[in-house]
N, C-alpha and C positions, 0 to 999 in steps of 0.2 A: 721808520721809528716804531718802537713798541712802547705803548703807554700802559703802565701797570699801576693799579691802585689796589693794594692789599690782595694780590693774587698769590696763590700757593706757588712756591718755588718749583714744584714738580710741573705744574701747568705752564709756568713761565718758560721753563727749559723745553717743554714740548713745543711751544710756539717758536722759540729761538732755533730749535733744531731744523726748522724749515728753511732757514737762511744760512745754513752751514753745511759743508760737506763732511761726511764721516759719521762717526758714532758719538753722540752726545747724550749722556744719561745723568739722572739725578739720583743719588743715593736715597733710598726710602727714609732713612733717618733725618734727612734734610728736606724732604718733599713738602712738609706742612709749614715750613717757615714762610712768612709773608713778605712779598716784594712790592715796593712802590717806587715809581720813578718813570723817567722818560729815557729810553735807551736807543741810540742811533744804531742802525743795522749795518753801517758801512764796514765796521770791524767787530765781529762777534767776539774775538779774543778780548777786546777792550771791555765789552759788556760783561763777559765772565769775570774779568779782573775786578771790575767795579763792584760785583756782588760780594767780594771778600772784604770790601771796605765797610759795608753796612750789615752784613749777616755773618753769623759764626760758621762760615763755610770755607773750604779751600778747594782749589781746582787742581785736579791731577791729570797731567798729560802723559799718557803712555806713548802716544805718537801725536802728531799734529791732527790726525783724523780720529783719534780715540780719546775722548775727554770725559771725565767724571767729576761731578760736583758732589762733594762729601761734607758731612757735618763735622765740625772740629771736635 
C-alpha cells in the first residue's frame, strides 16, 4: 500500500514507479497537483485509473510499459 496525504503527484508517481515495470512519468504540468488516499500496489494500473477520478489528469498508454500522467 502507498499512503499519501497531500503529496505532490510528481513525487507520488516517483514512488509508484518502483512497483511497476517500464517507463512511468508525470507531465510537469501535473506534477504539483496534490494526492491523498490509500492505494493498493497489487495493480498499479488501477492506481493510475483512480487518479483520474479525483484529479484533472488523464493517463496515456503508448504501450503497457510506457505510461504518462498528463494534466487535462
